[in-house]
N, C-alpha and C positions, 0 to 999 in steps of 0.2 A: 504494500500500500504506500502510495506517495502522497505527500501534502505540499502545497505551495500557497504563499500569500503575497499579494501585491496591493498597492493603493493607487487610486485614480483621483486626480484633482480635477474638479469641475468648477469652472468659473461661470456664474450665473449673471444675468442682467436684470433680475427681479423675478416676480412671480411667473411661473410657467413650468412646462415640462422640457427637460433637456435630454436628448437621446444620448446614451452612452453605450449602445449596443456594440458598435465597432471596437471600442477599446476593450470591452469585456470579452468579446468573442476572440479577438486577436490574441489576447493574453491566454485565454483558455486553450486555444489551438496550439500555442507555443509549447504547452506542457506535454502534448502528445499522449494524453490519457485516453485509453480506449473507452473506459466507462468510469463514472464516478458521480460526484455531486459538487456543484458550484453554489457557494453562498455569496451573496452580494449584500453588503451592509453599509448604511450611511451613518456617519458618526456625529449626527446633529439632532437636535430636538425640534427644529423648525423647518426641516426638509424631510422628504421621504422617498421611497422607491416604488415603482410600479412597472408591470409589464402591460403594455397597451399596443393597440394597432399603430403601425408606423407608416401606413400607406396614405392616409388622408390627414393632413394637418388640422382639419376641423375637429378631429377627435380630441387632440391635446388642447386646443383652444376652448372647446366646450367643457372639458374637464376643469380647466383653470377657472372658467367663468362660473361653473356650478359650485365649486368650492368657495369662490368669493361670495356667492349668495348664501351658502350654507353657514359660513362663519365670517360675517361682515366685520370690517374695521369699525372702531369707535362705538361698539355696543356698550351702553351704559351699565350693563351688568358685569362687565369684566372688572376684576380687582387688580390683576397683573397688567399695569399700564406703563411701568417705569421705562421699558425698553422701546416704547413707541406704539402707535395705534395698530400696526400690523403684526406685532409680536404674539399677543395672545391668540388671535385668529390662526397664526402659523402653528402654534402648539396644538390647537384643536384639530387642524387639518392633518398634522403629522400623527396625532393619536388615532385618527379615523382611517389612516392609510397604513403603510408598512415601513418599518425601518430596515427590514431585511427580506430577501427573497431567495428561494432555493430553486435551482434549475438542474435537472439531470444532465450529465455529460454522456453523450452517445457518439461513438466513432470520433472521438477527439474534439467534439464541439458541443457547446450548449444546445440542448434539444429544443430550440425555439420554433414555434410554428411559423408558417409562411409570412404572415403579416404582423408578427410580434416583435416589439422592440423593448429594450430595457431603458427606463427613464428615471432620472433624478427629478423629483417634483419639488421645485423651490417654492416655499410658501411665504417668504419675506418679500417686501416690495423693493428693497434696495439690492444692489449686486452683492454677492457673497462668493467666497471660495469654499467649496464643499469637498470633503474627503470621503471617498467610497472605498471600502476595504473589500477585496475579493479573496475568497479562500476556496481552494479546490482540493478534493481528496478523491483518490481513485487509483486505478492501475491500468 
């Protein structure tokens, strides 16, 4: 059994989904594992990860807009406001999504479907540099 870990730095421009599929797939293929499991994890509490359709950009825009409506900024019920009006909604969005995803490795590559892409979901309004950790185990 072999294990390997790497990190990917993602620069965001504000709220939205940022595709990281190519970086993750390229790294996983470089390991030449015939089969195994890939875990992708984001080291932040105001960003998350998702696997979504990567053929139509309207999907990612609609997701961003839906979550903006679901957890709006400046809600008077928020107690945590010291880090700005977008911070508490970002924490809510991250809690409702995922900080890690697992993908099988089959024939040396993540077994993504035809239209599936891996995305970092930035929930803050201002640009950030996010760290995504990838861990693969297999043979």
